[in-house]
C-alpha positions in Angstrom: 29.1 -17.5 10.1 26.6 -14.8 9.1 23.2 -15.3 10.5 20.6 -16.6 8.0 16.9 -16.9 8.1 15.7 -18.5 11.3 13.9 -21.7 10.1 12.7 -24.5 12.2 14.0 -27.9 10.9 11.3 -30.0 9.3 10.2 -32.8 11.6 9.3 -35.2 8.8 8.2 -38.2 11.0 5.9 -35.9 13.0 4.5 -34.4 9.8 3.8 -37.9 8.3 2.2 -39.0 11.6 -0.1 -36.0 11.7 -1.1 -36.5 8.0 -2.0 -40.1 8.8 -4.0 -39.0 11.9 -5.9 -36.4 9.9 -6.7 -38.9 7.1 -8.2 -41.3 9.5 -10.0 -38.6 11.5 -11.7 -37.5 8.2 -12.7 -41.0 7.4 -10.5 -41.2 4.3 -9.1 -44.5 3.1 -5.7 -44.7 1.4 -7.5 -45.0 -1.9 -9.6 -41.9 -1.2 -6.6 -39.9 -0.1 -4.5 -41.0 -3.1 -7.3 -40.1 -5.5 -7.8 -36.6 -4.0 -4.0 -36.0 -4.1 -3.6 -37.3 -7.6 -1.0 -39.9 -6.6 -0.9 -43.7 -6.7 -1.9 -45.8 -3.7 1.7 -47.2 -3.5 3.0 -43.6 -3.4 0.7 -42.7 -0.6 1.6 -45.9 1.3 5.3 -45.0 0.9 4.6 -41.5 2.3 2.8 -43.0 5.3 5.8 -45.3 6.0 7.9 -42.2 6.3 10.0 -42.8 3.2 11.9 -39.8 1.9 12.3 -40.8 -1.7 9.1 -39.1 -2.8 9.4 -35.9 -4.8 8.4 -32.7 -3.0 5.6 -32.2 -5.5 3.9 -35.5 -4.6 4.5 -34.9 -0.9 2.9 -31.5 -1.2 -0.1 -32.9 -3.0 -0.6 -35.4 -0.2 -0.2 -32.8 2.6 -2.5 -30.4 0.8 -5.5 -32.7 1.0 -5.4 -32.8 4.9 -4.7 -29.1 5.3 -1.0 -29.4 6.2 0.4 -27.2 3.4 0.0 -23.5 3.9 0.2 -21.7 0.5 0.0 -18.1 -0.3 -2.7 -17.1 -2.9 -1.3 -16.4 -6.3 0.2 -12.9 -6.5 -1.9 -10.6 -8.6 -0.6 -7.8 -10.9 -1.1 -5.1 -8.3 0.7 -7.0 -5.6 3.6 -7.6 -7.9 3.6 -3.9 -8.9 3.8 -2.8 -5.3 6.4 -5.5 -4.3 8.7 -4.4 -7.1 8.3 -0.8 -6.2 9.2 -1.5 -2.5 12.2 -3.5 -3.6 13.3 -0.6 -5.8 12.9 1.9 -2.9 14.9 -0.4 -0.5 17.7 -0.5 -3.1 17.7 3.3 -3.3 17.9 3.6 0.5 21.1 1.6 0.5 22.7 4.7 -1.0 21.9 6.9 2.0 23.4 7.3 5.4 21.6 5.1 8.0 20.2 8.0 10.1 18.8 10.1 7.2 15.1 11.1 7.5 14.7 10.1 3.9 14.8 6.4 5.1 11.6 7.1 7.1 13.2 5.7 10.3 10.2 6.6 12.5 7.4 5.3 10.3 5.7 5.7 6.9 2.5 5.3 5.0 1.8 4.0 1.6 -1.1 4.4 -0.8 -1.5 2.2 -3.9 -4.3 2.1 -6.3 -5.3 0.6 -9.6 -8.0 1.4 -12.1 -10.4 -1.4 -12.9 -12.1 -0.7 -16.3 -11.6 -0.2 -20.0 -8.5 2.1 -20.4 -6.8 3.4 -23.4 -3.2 2.8 -24.0 -0.8 5.7 -23.4 2.9 6.0 -23.9 5.1 6.9 -20.9 5.7 10.4 -22.3 2.0 11.1 -22.3 1.6 9.5 -18.9 4.3 11.9 -17.6 2.3 14.9 -18.8 -0.9 13.6 -17.2 0.9 13.2 -13.9 2.4 16.6 -14.0 -1.1 18.1 -14.4 -2.6 15.9 -11.7 -0.3 16.8 -8.9 -2.2 19.5 -7.0 -1.2 21.3 -3.8 -4.5 20.5 -2.1 -3.4 20.9 1.5 0.4 21.2 1.2 3.0 19.0 -0.3 1.2 17.1 -3.0 1.0 13.4 -3.4 2.7 12.2 -6.6 4.7 15.5 -6.7 6.3 16.3 -10.1 9.3 18.5 -9.9 11.2 19.7 -12.9 14.6 19.9 -11.2 17.9 18.2 -11.7 18.0 15.0 -9.7 14.3 15.2 -8.7 12.4 15.0 -12.1 10.4 11.9 -12.9 12.2 9.2 -14.9 11.1 6.4 -17.1 12.1 2.9 -16.0 10.8 -0.1 -17.9 7.8 1.8 -19.2 6.9 3.1 -15.7 7.1 6.7 -14.5 9.1 6.9 -11.2 10.1 9.7 -8.9 12.4 9.7 -5.8 12.6 13.1 -4.1 16.2 12.8 -2.9 17.3 14.6 0.3 19.2 17.8 0.1 22.9 17.4 -0.7 22.6 13.9 -2.1 24.1 13.6 -5.5 24.2 17.4 -5.7 20.5 17.9 -5.1 19.7 21.4 -3.8 16.5 21.5 -1.7 15.2 23.7 1.0 13.3 20.9 2.8 14.1 17.2 2.8 12.4 15.8 5.9 10.7 12.4 5.8 7.4 14.0 4.7 9.0 15.4 1.6 11.2 12.6 0.4 8.5 10.7 -1.4 9.0 7.7 -3.6 6.3 6.9 -6.2 5.7 4.9 -9.3 2.8 5.0 -11.8 2.2 2.6 -14.7 0.4 3.3 -18.0 -2.2 0.6 -17.2 -3.5 2.7 -14.3 -1.5 1.4 -11.3 0.1 3.7 -8.8 2.0 3.5 -5.5 3.5 6.2 -3.2 5.5 6.0 0.0 6.0 8.9 2.4 7.2 9.6 5.9 5.0 11.2 8.6 4.7 15.0 8.8 4.3 14.8 12.5 7.9 13.6 12.9 9.4 16.8 11.7 7.3 19.3 13.6 8.9 21.7 16.1 7.7 21.0 19.6 7.2 17.2 19.2 9.6 14.4 19.5 9.6 12.0 16.5 7.3 9.0 16.8 5.2 10.4 19.6 2.1 11.8 18.0 -0.2 11.0 15.1 -2.5 13.6 13.7 -6.0 12.2 13.0 -6.9 14.9 10.4 -4.0 14.3 8.0 -5.0 10.7 7.1 -8.4 12.0 6.0 -6.8 14.7 3.8 -4.3 12.3 2.3 -6.9 9.7 1.6 -9.0 12.4 -0.2 -5.9 13.4 -2.1 -5.1 9.9 -3.2 -8.7 9.4 -4.4 -8.7 12.6 -6.4 -5.4 11.7 -8.0 -6.8 8.3 -9.0 -10.0 10.1 -10.2 -8.0 12.4 -12.4 -6.0 9.6 -13.9 -9.2 7.6 -14.5 -10.7 10.5 -16.4 -7.5 10.8 -18.5 -7.1 7.1 -19.2 -10.8 6.0 -19.7 -11.7 5.1 -23.3 -15.3 6.4 -22.7 -16.0 9.4 -20.5 -19.4 7.9 -19.8 -17.9 4.7 -18.4 -15.2 5.6 -16.0 -13.3 2.7 -14.3 -13.6 1.7 -10.6 -10.8 2.9 -8.3 -9.4 0.3 -5.9 -7.4 2.0 -3.2 -5.2 0.5 -0.4 -3.3 2.2 2.4 -0.7 0.8 4.8 0.6 2.5 7.9 3.8 1.5 9.8 5.5 3.0 12.8 2.5 3.8 15.0 3.2 1.9 18.3 2.7 4.2 21.4 1.9 7.3 19.3 -0.7 9.6 20.8 -3.7 10.6 18.6 -3.6 14.4 18.3 -4.8 17.2 16.0 -2.0 19.8 15.6 -3.1 20.6 12.0 -6.4 21.9 13.3 -6.3 22.2 17.2 -10.0 23.3 17.3 -11.1 19.9 15.9 -11.8 17.3 18.6 -12.6 13.7 18.0 -15.0 13.7 20.9 -14.3 10.1 21.8 -11.9 8.3 24.2 -8.6 7.3 22.7 -5.4 5.5 23.9 -1.9 5.3 22.5 -1.6 3.0 19.5 -1.1 -0.6 20.6 0.1 -1.9 17.3 2.7 -0.8 14.8 0.6 -0.6 11.8 -2.4 -1.7 9.7 -3.7 -1.9 6.2 -7.0 -1.5 4.5 -8.6 -1.1 1.1 -11.7 0.1 -0.5 -13.3 0.5 -3.9 -15.4 3.2 -5.5 -16.6 4.0 -9.0 -14.6 7.0 -10.2 -17.8 8.6 -11.4 -19.0 8.9 -7.8 -16.2 11.1 -6.7 -15.8 13.5 -5.0 -19.4 13.2 -3.6 -18.7 9.7 -2.2 -15.5 10.7 -0.4 -16.9 10.9 3.2 -18.2 7.4 3.1 -15.2 5.9 1.2 -12.6 7.6 3.5 -14.5 6.5 6.6 -14.4 2.9 5.4 -10.7 3.1 4.5 -9.5 4.6 7.8 -11.5 2.7 10.4 -8.8 0.0 10.9 -6.3 2.8 11.4 -8.3 4.6 14.1 -9.1 1.3 15.7 -5.4 1.1 16.7 -6.0 4.1 19.0 -9.2 2.6 20.5 -11.6 4.5 18.2 -13.9 1.7 16.9 -16.8 3.9 16.0 -15.6 7.3 14.6 -18.5 9.8 14.4 -19.4 10.2 10.7 -19.6 14.0 11.2 -15.8 14.0 12.0 -15.0 12.3 8.8 -17.3 14.6 6.8 -15.9 17.7 8.5 -12.3 16.6 7.6 -13.4 16.0 4.0 -15.1 19.3 3.8 -12.1 21.1 5.2 -9.9 19.4 2.6 -12.2 20.4 -0.3 -12.4 24.0 1.0 -8.6 24.4 1.2 -8.1 22.5 -2.0 -10.4 24.8 -4.0 -8.4 27.8 -2.9 -5.0 26.2 -3.8 -5.8 24.1 -6.8 -4.2 25.0 -10.2 -6.2 24.8 -13.4 -5.6 21.5 -15.1 -4.8 21.7 -18.8 -6.4 18.8 -20.8 -3.9 16.3 -22.1 -4.1 15.3 -25.7 -4.5 11.7 -26.5 -1.6 9.8 -27.8 -1.5 9.6 -31.6 
């Protein structure tokens, strides 16, 4: 028989006994407990006798009062947006060979953001034009890359703009590079939600074995890039230029255990603090910033966003000048590479 989810059988008598113990420990009478649970006293009495004829809804109401029901908070719109994007990505991966780098077998990172403010409505076609203008080669392969090439161009799915940069040779795609760091998957919604998934650049570098190093400068640059992408989208979608929305940005890292913190992008930059190999596989963090405060606020915002990441390597107090230096490097390189952005006309 195929293996299914490993669940522990529910020990109902033990659960009832613990609920009874907690009720008494909290000084609740049966009447009190029943009132708080919204059930009748006979129903509560039947529960405490261990009867199994109660509906699950009533049993849950009783257990909830004494803290024996663990419930997830309601899923918000952004969580649902990201969950559906990840489910879509996993479906796409089923079409690839198991050992392809496009599956990100050694690790990945994910940014997602949403714009909190008064936004104008745009059609998917206009959103696509906005995204094409916003993808900038700041420090290399852009986040939210838009390629006008067969098999790689953005597509519209249920009103969303989606791109999967397929690996070379898959479905006739012709690409020069298709390592994990260039097989992005991303989605953007007209209501100002975005998510992107990418593998690590370090895992395709000559001279390093995959899953052995992690560059500390790259997360700074990519965080800056994600913030600027959100900033551009905020300016394009805001109803009022004088009232730009807030940007709420999250990042998730996976596949970090035992990696060494290095700086191969800029070998002359040294953290100046003691580090150890990552002792956990990943982390997540989030931050918020008014779009109008960018790019000036980036050193502070990026520092807040990345502290949990650096903490995995034993860096619990990263010098602020290191973050600022990384941001300044990013902006300097970006200013040399950035293309002029053509204003996008509003939808009619």
